[in-house]
Steps between C-alpha positions, in 0.01 A plus 500: 500500500227581769613619847607213727525520871652208687608455877864377500796506740773749421831604647436304827152631552237223468205732413561727201289562188630503140320717255560461133347570163775370269662841457599591862518312827468616860535329838341640813565373860225406741721405790634867527419820332333634312783440263541425132817303523542423127421667167640366185446385137363135499806275597717807521715634776347680770530877455427560874780462768475209723673514838676178570489563866123574500365224268263273683526690825188579695416652839693727719478857609767654272438619144658268237587619142372194328538679165235496235236774491351657829264769615603769764360837611722808465666711644771254591537452884741262659223354722171541313623423163672176590197333658566119447300324239614148608149354568251319267272711281136445397491397135184538284533324172336670195432389151795698374710577807508508887454742786747476778401665833731535802373508853490850646850612605492525882751776512319731246141396476544478115367204307687432167343331195633420149267398222652349175316466175671325213384595153415221265725490191733791589816539696314710756391492858302763691626551864257674749644605821266587799570641840208505746521718827344283781589762763256726684683806367617628161848412385693673232701286258549413139481139340854401391545209256857357490608259223836332631690410181781243459847646484692578163249694312426871405221710630338773282321800630347745236534884551225742406532645152780743462470842339663835432614765758274771362195273522578348841596770753360298794624149616359205319556219742656377819777263594523374855841403640584312810802572710670186360419587139829551302422654171860438383453124545568328170183285530300815415438643150350841505346532155310792354182302494554195736683401816664158500618309806703179465490226759851373591546225760705609798452879448385765753146617515369767273153660475304774329135605489326686227165647365436281205189626302552245225399249754739209434835359607698199372768248572702293246666179599608196307324610172172565674323832552280553809271795476292638792240766425348742758329825530599854604196679640501868406499741803552209753792507763747213471757386738867559479492844343228411261621161381264257341787282380819386674785275414733348772791259467742328735738221484250221418200650324323808349159636594256666234245673712181705445304694770154636523407847649526583865154505661336523857329148476192506718414222740360203305605650174708345223738639257591331168809520278505327168792386285490314163795262451616383155786272399678468162777270400691668235674790673852620524648689792508870413804719552376840372191693395503365147491142614194576714334678200568210253473192721265582777257776398332277243413258787392783692259615239385142467432490868306834494277361226441173700427662831325823390743699721 
């Protein structure tokens, strides 16, 4: 099935676009954003969180957590980061996707853009995030792509390859902890090769950041596996103690996040951050390393072959 793009209402917004290729389905909003509010198997449940208090809402000067997938700039700041995205976005329809461009944020001078490209015949979509500095001065930030997942699933973050003491006298990788991170919380599984975080409705927030050279993270929910693939640039400086991947959960959702390098972005310049999304429908929630090895890693290898990552 070829890629189809149709303008449709969704969730109370009248101007949305549905992208499908018979393998995956995505819905983007045009009345607010840029947001990818839905990502699913065709006819399947939405893997992204939808905030019932935000669906269909437009306007206002306060940031709204609509849910779905969004683009921010890091490091996180209570004013700059939470610039509202409650206004219409410009939509350019392509043969295989769309480009969503937000008006320049008045508080930051940053223009956000998300480009989606659906692969014909494969459960794959390329997601290109762009941040343009329209100020007359350089601004230091990193692109930050946040996929807000529906509650009840399990996130998977791979650790770098393990090794022996005698061959690894220096640290191998970092793990960033927030003040509210509780490593004894039973939602965490600290494996030898993977970190798992379960999303439990009503639970308190938890978060970690990590340097992930393997360049992927996943989320399993309702028999479906969502994989997002990204890069770690050698020698670059990343936010949050060197994190290019973060996972966060609270009482209603779980975020699978990737970040680009920190850079002083010159006036008029644009930085890009690219993710590849894949979706498979035959997954079981992992509880330990062996489950990831046997149930998820074959799909990761398939994703690597498909995307060339």
